N, C-alpha and C positions, 0 to 999 in steps of 0.2 A: 279963174281957178277951176280945174277939172276935178270931179269927185274920184275918189279911190275906191273901187268896188271891194266889198269885204271878202268876196271869194278870192280875189287876187291877193289881198293882204294875208288871208289865212294860209294860202299856199306859200307865200313869201316867208312867213313866220316859221312854218314847218320845215322848209328848206334850211333856213338859218339854224334852227334848233337841232335838226337831224344831221346837219353837216354835209348834205349832198342831195342831188336831184333824184337819184335812184331810191334812197331811203325815204324821201318825201313821197315819191310815187307809191311805194309799198304802204306807207302809213295812211295815205289819203285814198287808196284804192283807185288811183288814176294812172294813166299811161305816163311814161317819162316825157313823151312829146307834149302832152297836155301841161305838165308841170313847167316845161321850158316855155311854152306859149304864154302861160300865166305870168311868168317872170318877165318875159320880153314886153308884154303889154303894160306891166307895171313900170318897167324902165322907160317905155315910151311916154307914159303919163307923167312921170316925174322928171324926165329929161336927164336922168343920171344913171350910170351903171350901178347896180345894187350889189353885185358880187364880183370878186376877183377870182379868176379861175386859172389853174394850171393843170398839168396832166394828172395830178394826184389829189388836189385839194380844191374845195370851194369855200371861200371865206367872205365875210361881209366887207364891202368897200366902206369908206368913210360915210358916203351917202346912205348906204345900207344900214350902218349902225345907227345913224340918226333916225331913219325911217322905222327901224325895228322898235325903238322906244315908243313911238307914237302908235304903231300898228298894234302892239300889245294892249295899249290903253283903249284904242278904238274897239278891238275885238272884245275886250272885257266889258266895256260899256254896252256893246250890242247884246252880249249874253245877259247882262243885268236887265236891259230893257225888255228882252223877250221873257225873262222870268217874271218881271213886274206885270207885263201885259197878259201873258199866257199861263201864269202860275208856275209852280216849282217844276224842275226837270222831271221827265218821266222815269219810272223805274219799274222793277218787277220782271217777271219772265213771261214771254209769249212763245208758245209752241205752234209753229206754222207748218202746214202741210202743202207741198207744191208738187205738181208733175215735173218730171225731169226737164222737159223742153222749156218750161217756164223758168226754172232755176238757171238754165244756161243762156237765157235771153237777156235783153236789156233790163229785165226786172232785177237781175243781180246787182247792177249798179245802183238802182234805186234803194235796194235793201242795204247796201253798204253805206249809202248816204244817210239813211235813217239811223244806223248804228253810230255813225260819226257824230250825228247831232244829239243822240241820246245814249251816251256811253253807259249809263246805269241800267239800261234795258238789256236783259239776257235773252237774245233771240235764238231759239233752237229750231232749225229747219230740217224737215224730213221730206225726202222726195219719194215718189211712188206713183203707181197708176191711180187715176182719179177715183175709180170705184173702190180701191183699197183705202184711199185717203178719207172718203166719205164714211166708210165703215169704221175706220179708226176714230174719226171724229165722234161718231155715235157711241163709241166705247170709251170716250173721255181721254183719248191719247193726244188730241190736238186742241188748241184753243181757237185757231182759225184755219180754214182750208180755202185756198184759192185754186180752183180746178175747173175741169170741163164736166158739164152734166149732159145727160140725154135730153134732147129737145122735148119740152113739155113735161119734164119730170117734176118741176116745181121746187127743186132743191135750191136753197141759198138765194142771194140777191144778184140778179143779172147785172153784169158789169160790161160785157162786150160780146158781140156776135161776129163770127168770121166764117167765110165759106171754107169748106173742106175740099181739097183738090186731089184727084188721082195724080200720082207722080211716078216717074221712072228716070232712068239714066238717059243721057242725050242719045245713046245708041240703042235704046230699048227697041226691039223690032215690033212692028205692028202685030196686034194680037192675032194669033192663029185660032180662028173660031172653032176649029176641030179639037183643040187641046184645052185642058183646064187652065184657067188663068193662074199663074204663079203669084203668090202673095207673100209679102214680108210684113209681119204683124206682131203686135204685142200679145201676150197670153191674156186669158180672162183675168179680171173683169174690165178689159180695155174698152172704153167707149167708142174709140175709132174702129176697133175690130167689130163691135156689134153693128155699127153703122155700115161698114163694108159688107158684112154678111147679109144684112137685111136688104141692101140695095141689089146685090148680085142675085140673091134668091128671088127677089121680086121680078128681076129682069130675066130669070131663068138662065143665068150664065154660070157654067160650071167653073170651079176653082179648086186649087190645092194650096196647102200651106208649104211654101218653100223655105221660109225662115221665120222662126218664132223667138223673140227675145224681149225681155222687159226693159232693155236699154235702148234709149232713143238713138244713141250713136251707132249701135249695132244695126238697127233697122235702117238708118240713113246710109250706112256703108253698104249694106246688102242691096238697097235700091240703087245706089250709085253704081255698084258693080254689075247691075243687070240680073241679079239672082231672082228678083221678084219685083212687083210693083207694090206701092204703098199709098198712103194718103196722109197729107199734111195740111195744116193751115198755112197761110201765106208767110207769116213771120218765121215759121220753122223749116222752110225750104232752104237748104244750104246750097252753096255752089256745087255744081256737078249733078244736080237733080233738077228736072224740069217738069212742068205741068204737062200732062198727057192730053193732047187734043185728039180724042178718038171716040169711038162709039161705046162709051161706058155710062152706066146710069149715074144720075146726079146724086151727090152725097149730102146735099143740104148744107146747113151751117152748124158750127159748133158754138155752144153758149158757154161763156166763161162766167163763173159765179164766185162769190165769197159766201162762205157758210160758217156758222158757229153755233154752239149749243148752250152757251151760258151768257149772262150779262157781261158786256164788254168792260174791261178796265180802261183807264185813260190811255195806257200804252197800246192796247188792242185797237182802240178807236183811231189813234194816230196812225197805226200801221195799216188799218183798213183804208184810210185816205191815201196813203202812199201807194198801196196796191191798185186802187182805182185810178189814180193819176198815171201810174206806170202802164196799166193795161191800155190806156188810151194812146200810148206811144209805142206799143209793140210793133 
């Protein structure tokens, strides 16, 4: 007898209850292909088709109807077991501050999973520049901030360090040493901006601001188009942008931290663990 993974059973139940793969993908915050893979794996394990499909409808097969009865009981027992071991479900509000590039990375999937597991937690996310987020945390506007700090600033608890790379488009010409270096940067108080200015000033390299925007997507588009060069950590380098191997000063590493200004609630503590785990997989 082969075990039936609860992840597959949960997907199966949501498809059955929502009436389709697309609706289940939206509810579970997964891709439709992932939903299909989960169902196929479950069908392989049971050796039976679980759904009958036509061009318009998805409905349970006789085997699927039998499995649904047991799947609901298994999932209910799993939830009861977790409550007995870990205590009652989490609840309350957590106000989380994130830089935009974190919110658009794989971290978003981890946060969606946290909400699915803890539906009574009201998670309010605000994005912004790291410097603004830390200031707002000090003003009591956030409960947690997961952001980048200046190296050696001492803010928060260090979670991850990652090199910062000079980046440009694949057709960015080699730097003309006679002309100021065109930059695509965030406005103050951007930590990346401060790091770039300090490195160029120390190397006595002239520069000019070609594009300034608080949007990560705008900066990425400007760099990809060749309007200016920028700097990104590895996980934030999209397709169409490359690391520049040229005579430019080292930008060091970015330190990612979690910071808070009050005693954590159980929901805050659980979310901190999610953020730490997700940071290790960026």
